[in-house]
C-alpha positions in Angstrom: 6.6 23.8 -6.9 7.4 25.0 -10.4 4.7 25.5 -13.0 3.9 22.3 -15.0 2.8 21.6 -18.5 1.0 18.3 -19.2 1.9 16.6 -22.5 -0.1 13.4 -22.1 -2.2 11.6 -19.5 -3.6 8.1 -19.8 -4.6 5.0 -17.9 -2.7 2.1 -19.5 -4.4 -1.3 -19.2 -1.3 -3.4 -20.2 -1.9 -6.4 -22.4 -0.7 -9.8 -21.1 2.4 -9.8 -23.4 3.4 -6.2 -22.2 7.0 -5.3 -21.6 8.8 -2.0 -21.7 12.4 -1.0 -22.4 13.5 2.7 -22.4 17.2 3.5 -22.7 18.8 6.5 -20.9 18.4 9.6 -22.9 15.2 8.4 -24.7 12.7 10.4 -22.7 12.2 14.0 -23.7 10.1 15.0 -20.8 9.2 13.7 -17.3 7.1 10.6 -17.0 5.1 10.0 -13.8 3.7 6.5 -13.2 1.3 5.4 -10.6 0.5 1.6 -10.5 -3.2 1.1 -9.7 -3.4 -2.7 -10.1 -1.4 -5.8 -11.2 2.1 -7.0 -10.3 5.4 -7.0 -12.0 9.1 -6.1 -11.9 11.0 -3.0 -13.0 14.7 -2.2 -13.3 15.7 1.4 -13.3 19.4 2.5 -13.4 20.5 -0.9 -12.0 17.9 -0.8 -9.2 15.4 -3.6 -9.1 11.8 -3.1 -7.9 8.9 -5.5 -7.4 5.9 -3.4 -8.4 2.3 -3.5 -7.3 -0.6 -1.1 -6.6 0.8 2.0 -4.9 4.2 2.1 -6.5 5.0 5.4 -8.1 7.9 6.2 -10.4 9.1 9.6 -11.7 11.3 8.8 -14.8 13.6 11.4 -16.2 16.1 11.7 -19.1 18.8 9.7 -17.3 16.4 6.8 -16.5 17.4 3.5 -18.1 14.2 1.3 -17.6 13.2 -2.3 -18.3 9.8 -3.5 -17.0 7.7 -6.7 -17.2 4.5 -7.9 -15.5 2.7 -11.0 -14.5 0.4 -11.9 -17.6 -2.1 -13.4 -15.2 -2.2 -10.2 -13.1 -1.4 -7.4 -15.7 -0.6 -3.9 -14.8 -2.9 -0.9 -15.0 -0.9 2.3 -14.7 -1.8 6.0 -14.7 1.0 7.8 -16.6 1.5 11.4 -17.5 4.3 13.0 -19.5 5.0 16.6 -18.4 7.5 19.5 -18.3 8.5 21.7 -15.5 8.6 25.3 -16.7 10.6 28.4 -15.6 9.1 31.9 -15.4 9.6 32.3 -19.1 7.7 29.1 -20.0 10.8 27.2 -20.9 11.4 23.6 -19.7 13.7 23.2 -16.8 16.4 20.5 -16.6 15.0 17.0 -16.0 17.4 15.8 -13.4 17.8 18.7 -10.9 17.8 18.3 -7.1 14.2 19.7 -6.7 12.7 16.5 -8.2 11.5 13.8 -5.8 13.2 10.4 -5.8 12.5 8.0 -8.8 10.5 5.6 -6.7 8.3 5.5 -3.6 5.5 3.2 -2.5 2.3 4.8 -1.3 0.4 3.0 1.4 -2.9 4.6 0.4 -4.2 5.5 -3.1 -7.3 7.2 -1.8 -6.3 10.6 -3.0 -3.8 10.0 -5.7 -5.9 7.7 -7.9 -9.0 10.1 -8.1 -6.6 13.0 -8.8 -5.1 11.1 -11.7 -8.5 10.2 -13.0 -9.4 14.0 -13.0 -6.1 14.8 -14.7 -6.8 12.3 -17.5 -10.4 13.5 -17.9 -9.4 17.2 -18.1 -6.5 16.6 -20.5 -8.7 14.8 -22.9 -11.4 17.4 -22.8 -10.4 20.4 -25.0 -12.6 22.7 -22.9 -10.9 21.7 -19.7 -7.3 21.0 -20.8 -5.9 24.1 -19.1 -6.9 22.6 -15.8 -4.8 19.4 -16.3 -1.7 21.1 -14.9 -3.7 22.0 -11.7 -4.5 18.3 -11.1 -0.9 17.3 -11.8 0.4 19.9 -9.3 -2.0 18.5 -6.7 -0.6 15.0 -7.4 3.0 16.2 -7.0 2.2 18.0 -3.8 0.5 14.9 -2.4 3.6 12.9 -3.3 5.8 15.4 -1.5 3.4 15.2 1.5 3.8 11.4 1.5 7.6 11.8 1.5 7.6 14.2 4.4 4.7 12.9 6.5 4.6 9.1 6.8 1.3 7.4 7.5 0.1 7.4 11.0 0.4 3.9 12.3 -1.7 4.5 15.4 -5.0 3.5 13.6 -4.8 -0.2 12.7 -8.3 -0.3 11.3 -7.3 2.4 8.7 -4.7 0.1 7.2 -7.2 -2.8 6.9 -9.8 -0.5 5.3 -7.2 0.8 2.9 -6.3 -2.8 2.0 -10.0 -3.6 1.4 -10.2 -0.5 -0.9 -7.2 -1.6 -2.9 -8.9 -5.0 -3.4 -12.1 -3.2 -4.5 -10.1 -1.1 -7.0 -8.3 -4.2 -8.3 -11.6 -6.1 -8.9 -14.4 -3.6 -9.0 -16.8 -6.2 -10.5 -16.5 -8.5 -7.4 -19.4 -8.7 -5.0 -18.3 -7.8 -1.4 -21.0 -7.9 1.2 -20.5 -5.5 4.1 -20.6 -8.4 6.6 -17.7 -10.1 4.8 -15.6 -6.9 4.8 -16.4 -6.3 8.5 -15.3 -9.8 9.2 -11.9 -9.0 7.6 -11.5 -6.1 9.9 -12.8 -8.0 12.9 -15.7 -5.7 13.8 -19.5 -5.8 13.5 -21.0 -4.6 10.2 -22.5 -1.5 12.0 -19.1 -0.5 13.4 -17.4 -1.3 10.1 -19.8 1.1 8.4 -18.9 3.9 10.8 -15.1 3.2 10.5 -15.3 3.1 6.7 -17.2 6.3 6.4 -14.9 8.1 8.8 -11.9 6.9 6.7 -13.3 7.4 3.2 -16.0 10.0 3.6 -18.6 7.6 2.0 -20.2 4.3 2.7 -18.7 1.0 1.4 -21.4 0.7 -1.2 -20.9 4.2 -2.4 -17.1 3.5 -2.6 -17.8 0.4 -4.8 -20.1 2.4 -7.1 -17.6 5.2 -7.5 -14.8 2.7 -8.2 -16.9 0.9 -10.8 -17.8 4.2 -12.5 -14.1 5.3 -12.5 -13.3 1.9 -14.1 -16.1 2.4 -16.6 -14.8 5.8 -17.6 -11.4 4.2 -18.3 -12.9 1.5 -20.4 -15.1 4.0 -22.3 -12.0 6.0 -23.1 -9.5 3.2 -23.8 -11.5 0.2 -25.2 -13.8 -0.6 -28.0 -16.2 -2.6 -25.8 -19.9 -1.8 -26.1 -21.5 -0.1 -23.1 -23.4 -3.4 -22.4 -20.1 -5.3 -22.3 -18.5 -2.7 -20.0 -21.4 -3.0 -17.7 -21.0 -6.8 -17.6 -17.3 -6.5 -17.0 -18.0 -4.4 -14.0 -20.5 -6.7 -12.4 -23.8 -5.2 -13.7 -26.6 -7.4 -14.9 -28.9 -4.5 -15.9 -27.6 -2.0 -18.4 -30.2 0.5 -17.5 -29.2 0.3 -13.8 -25.6 0.8 -14.8 -26.5 3.8 -16.9 -28.5 5.4 -14.1 -25.6 4.9 -11.6 -23.1 6.3 -14.2 -25.2 9.4 -14.8 -25.7 9.9 -11.0 -22.0 9.8 -10.3 -20.6 11.5 -13.5 -23.5 13.8 -14.5 -23.8 12.3 -18.0 -24.8 9.0 -19.6 -22.1 6.5 -20.7 -22.8 7.2 -24.4 -22.4 11.0 -23.8 -19.2 10.4 -21.9 -17.7 8.3 -24.7 -18.5 11.0 -27.3 
């Protein structure tokens, strides 16, 4: 893995009328996308893709791209522009054979999405910006691992739990009782709790809270909504309870995070 220099990192919440057109030769650095929610279509160099959560793209200078999405299910995309550097700190060619393919579809976002959140957080914090490249390297390494080590199909419950987690990330504000999630997997609530924790390292309720706080961080960075409105959008009826959960997970209050 070559050294990397992050030039931007953001979570795009695409507006309903979003579309994107990027002609070959327009990009001046590499552009890595990871779709976290929504559906749409994308055409890159005469190849058509139906896109949804888990689709990743690595666009380079030769990429000729046109994209659209379903306005009723708009895309949210982590995107980072970056350069690969040689030993002298100069950018390497954008289209060499060391780069992974333009597209792959991840069956699990459990590691990639939090890594991207950390990348964006560190890039936008002047005190931590020098760590952004470390998070990006971890993301690229994970993508290489996905390419070389396909998911183990021997654990059918894991795939169902991953699907539930994708649904939680798509609608973090929704109420999902453990009994209902267990019913989706076809096991008792107690067994579901054990399976979920073994898969994710936390309980279902903890996963929901962490997902909501990650979504709150994005809204605090990218929107002009008040903190009360953000809490409402994420399913909280008590602003003080939201603030306590936010501080417990992130180590600071929502207002401090926004500053």
